[in-house]
N, C-alpha and C positions, 0 to 999 in steps of 0.2 A: 451864340449864333455863328455859323460858319459862312464864309463868302464863297460864291461860285467862282471857279477858275475861268469860266468862259464869259459870262454876262456880268459878273460882279454883284449879283443880287444875294441877299442874305437868305439862308435857309437853315432848317433844323434837321430835316431828313432828306437825303439826296442819294446820288449815285456816284461813288468814288470821287468825292471832292467837287461834284457838280450838283446844281440844284435840280436838274431833271435829266431824263434819258436823252432829250433833244440836245441839251448843251453838251452832254458827254459825247454824243455822235458828231456834233459839229466840231468839237475839239479834236477828235480822232481824225476826221476828214481833213482838217486844216493841217494836222501834223503829217499826214500822208502826202498831201499836196506839197508841203514844204520839203519833205524828204526826197520826193521824186522830181521836183521842178528842174533841177540842174544835173540830174543823174544821167551819166553817159554809160548806159548798160550795154551788154552784149546783144540785146535784142535790136538796138538801132543799127548795129553793124550787120545783122542778118537781113534787114530790109534793103540795104544798099546793094546795088549790082556792082560787081567788079568790072572794071574796064581795062 
């Protein structure tokens, strides 16, 4: 039995190391949020007005 990377539940058939599609989507969203939380991209510069 394999353990889900998101919720920790054991499963036999799942989606890419996760027990369900929901856990897979939650994990992807969490990784996106972590990656973009402190990102200072060029888009933030575009929204500021030059003075």
